[in-house]
Steps between C-alpha positions, in 0.01 A plus 500: 500500500707180499344153431511428869321810586232453232448150638456620858262756384286248314519263814366779726229598249394131478493469874295806536253390229459144651470589873172299518350216690676259263840635653385450868673168555837654352447804748439261788827318414686821482354612839630165648847559343520861645378366846771238482756766424391709794495193737860417413601845605321493836763452752237458781432128416686227340521552133497240209812664364808376697803664325595708208859500366604746235842488333629811293752466236648810333517493122598862452387843610172464319381141571509239770394130516256425787457149629194464737429183709165479687455231765138453595210270593218469258225689698153309527320827387685499164243519209467189293444520118426205265706492173391182324520197727749676732419725800752767586535697818598860432760636743638857496870493564636850419477804279705610206553831334267570214685474161659247268644194669848444398663164558212391706508151655257345752573165661402282796720345770584211257610727219192427298358786290168647609233675309368836614162660408521752227487869558133516370396211740653688789330830398164332449511371875699783678369817338138430575601385846640843586172663378316277745738592770455857441122466510542314821722769665262782398179294570332584172364279230664701221804726493439868381586619165765307307674382808416130429658524144796683636566245767497223230742699286747544785502142594515369132739751337852627549563820685559703186169386355281575820673810602191717449272255662724492810516865542217543752647218716847650493353830593321356794800310621715805480240693703499233760886478503540881543260492796698229677830678417369828653400307812846353531639845470267624768613219731870560421455876578349407839779264579767770407329768717490256795878452499708721735800671372749317725381162359737500212458143374119522513497842343716378210266193453201723518645752253577212260151348529345847441707550190414169361127557576510850346676366177236216480209757555623729249548222234147363589341841466666555165394169378139578608507820315650335184227239505227741568602711191460189281144440599270651246121464459477218744146429642483601866332166583782313341754704691330443826488125443867472403583694823303241708653215308854617548437565861423130540851371563455141374324610188763761424782253552363248262396775232856650509639145463296406216527843319876418461507125499312187382388241747692171426303183591545145394268205454585201707355144488598412862267491805474774757761499774779366277834672527623650171794713370462707191795661327484793266780669296487798274704793375391842612612855415620704803561862588812571710464773741654836391491838653288762338795740507704467179828568686423206745421274208825593364668398829322175477618427153856563639444254775502736780151397607327163531273381223173400680221260395166510709287196525166443696508207731300342767138550613370236256481199705764255627866587589663689225856434396702708249833374367713731282806354321785737421618461126875497444665839540212651708451508873165504691596765768192445721132428500254703718135471555260756618114500516350667199262694725704711759207473737564124535694380798689226334870455560755639262727241388876530374687204356878528423617422161833431321453138466395294198141458625309749722177386663229680690190346685168666582329282751149390464389663821568844344199627311700801368571543133868583470695706244839312471777691361793318337816721478774382257822640377791368276756295698801694608743210417520402135429730217448816704831455701694421171346823335622702790847355498526557116362857541758580776773350272383709195496810728858429627630464134326815384620703801855366479497587134393855575770547770766340288378664175846642395664169556221313323535732185869580514577246225176582314599860430588516128547117500353242270162334597636174609713627783198538736386136430601347831270726717222475238522122506472501886191718483345282240568192696318679803215587264478108406462414864230754549301390195516140636329617808233684298396205289418253790302260285406261807377790715130477637273742331393660820852576608564642141195740536536613850820734451463632149654837584804316651542341158474844339785617747708211372435582148618854571811367650557287185445813284767694710741208456436515120544869489844484694626223277398687190685806625817294556491367157387812309673776696702724252611817663869617537464717810156486678384209715124390496466625876127595484409169347670285747383714796153435385564123466665492845199678662253284308675179615522620848129602515393164356709301746347695789146439371577132447616480874179666614290237294714214667463654837137611503220452591578477865181630669278240677226382254242531768564862551181703427497595143 
């Protein structure tokens, strides 16, 4: 176990051992913080959060830098805590993924650094508050079995640490989701049967919806089965309680949020109703979307498919803006946004790219949580186009050498090594041009990593040029020409030029096409 995991486990144990009347004030503070978080996301009434702006900067294929700005009014319900002679109002502004904070920065609208409660202080308030919320939802004075301890562990520790404690909740959620997906499949089947055969467009749409519903239902049923197989020796009373808790939509939403993220709140010395702006920045690891099929991952590494990054946006209070900046040498092809729950009726958004900055807005009136997909690819002009032109030039030289093989070697038959020097010098000069494009010291790390296989193709091209040059310099036969060797080099150069052309041409499919 890592130091962080051990510390999280000790925190959870301490929380469990000290959940007593002395912590009641802390739990009450946590309840108010959770209530303020839920109130901000309620679109039916004016919220105290006005606007959220997130800026995404790509560092490479493994990390991004997030900048978050939250514009809000200090709510009058914000709990007050006394620290020395100063009274602070605690305001929850966002959530952040659990884990180590890298290059974290927290400032106000004037650029002054702000202090943030520690993880232990947050856990002492929020973890008992979730236990109190669970008791309220179930209407019981105490949760059955070890459920209270498990809830505290889920809130206070990282997902890897509380995986076992979260199993009953994940199984209950998988069961509920499977039932919903089966209902959606039943509705899609009824719509499909109601369409007449001459209604071609409606029939096509109904078949498409039925196929999607069937895929979603199959995936949900498999997830339910997988989650059920992991449940071993769980108290039936505990399982019943977790099913009731996960069926309560607001509780489930907050638990799933806190299982993966820490609640971020700040202490402010201003009065209620004052307009404030808090700015956060940090570096986070990311996972780019890839197909499960190895062949399609291969196509993605060749640049024939978009690289996709998924982001959750909206549904947390105020209008939500996302700005994505394209690093040099990379194009943002498009940004799409779809409701995370297919049953939600929120609009699907599509924003065109191929500009230095691409922006998407989720209005405050939309209560739907969106999954935003950012599609990127290496820019066609620049390095990729130059690589294509160099590949075509190499292929032309190798094919010409194969066709004119007798002319190329007519002076080399039985001659001294230096008589083929002119052709060898030309090929070496071409190799120098290629090497200059391979070094590219000023290239952005993201552009350098997206097309690794394309760089491998260029390296193979360089190897072909080296082999051809070496054959010109070292050929020592009196009658036979190196026809098989140059045929192989010509075919290799032509194939690589064709693959480079496909990498320059694709992807051409619309990014919003169903995956």
